[in-house]
C-alpha positions, 0 to 999 in steps of 0.5 A: 221048636223055640220056646217063647217067654210069655212076658214078651207077647211082641215077640211071641206074636212075631214068631207064632202069628208071623205078625210084625208089631203093627199088625199086632197092634191093628188086630188088638185094636180090632178085638178091642172094637169088637168087645166095646161094641157089646158093652157099649150097647148095654151101657147105652140101654141101660142109661136111656132106661135110667133116664126115662125113668125120672119121667114115670108116674112113680118116680116121685114116690122114691125114697131119699135112699132110692133117689140117692141110688138112682142118681148115683146109678144114672151118673155111674152109667153115663161115665161108664158110657163115656169111657167105653165110647172114648176110644172112638174119639181118641181114634178120630183125633189121632187118626193117621198120626201112627199112634196105634199102640198108644190108642189100644193101651189107652182104650184097654184102660179106658175099657177096664174102667168103664166095665167096672163102672158098667158093673156098679151101674148095673147092680145099682139099677137092680137094687133100685128096681128090686127095692120096690119088691123086696125092700131092705132085702134088695141090698143083699140082692145087690151085693149077691149081684156085684160079687157074681158080676166081679167074679165072672168078669174080673176074678176068673180071668185074673186067676187064669192069667196069673196061673198061666203067667210065668209059664212059657208058651210055644208058638203054634206050629200051624196046620199039621202036614196031614191037614195041609195035604187035604 
């Protein structure tokens, strides 16, 4: 069996999955859209909540620090929404222009940036809400959540990526002879 370098994903996809580069781009686009659907929903709900917050009776009671957190969080969630929705606009703009690989690469970058801003917006929203209950301790809670989100969303995947980066991978041999006979 031929060993394929993990540094050449297009070669690996061709050998292991039998995909052409175009088929691989199509699959990556579909996967990206599925991931964006989850993040888009979350950021849109957060953004709507934050917009509505300005019209509540307690909003005028926010102190200057809370107002700064609110406005920062609102802007972070809006920019996050823009980044997470941007691949849709990109796709509509370049539709039928044979730019799928560029769309996937750009959409990937937008998604990473959008997730980082979503992380910050979620932390800001929790900090703002917790500031009513915990006062100054809300910042400690927000920092802990930032660490948790960053660890789950980025640190663990990057550690695994680095651990497996230089290991050659073998293509999947496909169904075994035994399962083919069933």
